[in-house]
C-alpha positions in Angstrom: -267.6 -14.3 -76.1 -271.2 -13.0 -76.5 -273.3 -12.4 -73.4 -276.7 -11.0 -72.7 -278.6 -10.4 -69.4 -280.6 -7.7 -67.7 -277.3 -6.6 -66.1 -274.5 -7.5 -68.6 -271.1 -8.6 -67.4 -268.9 -5.9 -68.9 -265.6 -7.3 -67.4 -263.1 -7.7 -70.2 -265.5 -6.3 -72.9 -263.7 -4.9 -75.9 -266.8 -4.0 -77.9 -270.3 -3.5 -76.5 -273.4 -2.8 -78.7 -276.7 -1.4 -77.7 -279.0 -3.3 -80.0 -282.2 -2.2 -78.1 -284.4 0.8 -78.7 -283.2 2.4 -75.5 -281.9 5.8 -76.4 -284.6 6.8 -78.8 -286.3 8.9 -76.1 -284.4 11.4 -73.9 -285.7 9.7 -70.7 -284.7 6.2 -71.6 -282.5 4.3 -69.1 -279.1 3.2 -70.2 -278.9 -0.4 -71.4 -275.7 -0.8 -69.3 -273.5 1.3 -67.1 -270.6 2.6 -69.2 -268.5 3.5 -66.2 -268.1 -0.3 -65.6 -266.4 -0.8 -69.0 -262.7 -1.6 -69.2 -260.5 1.2 -70.5 -260.3 1.2 -74.3 -263.7 -0.4 -74.9 -265.7 0.6 -78.0 -269.3 1.4 -77.5 -271.7 1.1 -80.5 -275.4 2.0 -80.7 -277.9 1.0 -83.3 -280.1 4.0 -82.6 -279.8 6.5 -85.4 -281.9 9.4 -84.0 -280.7 11.1 -82.0 -277.3 10.7 -83.5 -275.6 11.0 -80.1 -277.5 9.0 -77.6 -277.0 9.4 -73.8 -275.1 6.1 -73.9 -272.7 7.3 -76.5 -272.3 10.7 -74.8 -271.5 9.2 -71.4 -269.2 6.6 -73.0 -267.2 9.3 -74.9 -267.0 11.4 -71.7 -265.3 8.4 -70.0 -262.7 8.2 -72.9 -264.3 5.2 -74.8 -264.4 5.2 -78.6 -268.0 5.4 -79.9 -269.7 4.1 -83.0 -272.8 6.0 -84.1 -275.9 4.1 -85.4 -276.1 5.9 -88.7 -272.7 4.4 -89.7 -274.3 0.9 -89.4 -277.0 2.0 -91.9 -274.3 3.3 -94.3 -272.9 -0.2 -94.6 -276.4 -1.6 -95.4 -277.7 0.8 -98.0 -276.3 -1.2 -101.0 -278.0 -4.4 -99.6 -281.3 -2.6 -99.1 -281.2 -1.2 -102.7 -280.4 -4.6 -104.1 -283.2 -6.3 -102.1 -285.8 -3.9 -103.3 -284.5 -3.9 -106.9 -283.3 -0.3 -106.7 -279.7 -0.9 -107.4 
């Protein structure tokens, strides 16, 4: 199931992804409240800088596994190179 809203329903979520720019600046609000996630959820963020966003830091402190934004780029580099004729 995929859901979006201004206040996402996190009940039963296995994986949640912040696909917004929230987290680029230190004062940004969280895109959702990590303390509402079920135990064992994975939290991913597309933000690459800073590497550890507030969302990821708070999720990790609650015991959730986190996936850093730079790892998403790692999986796309070959496609970028091919698209721009560099590989």
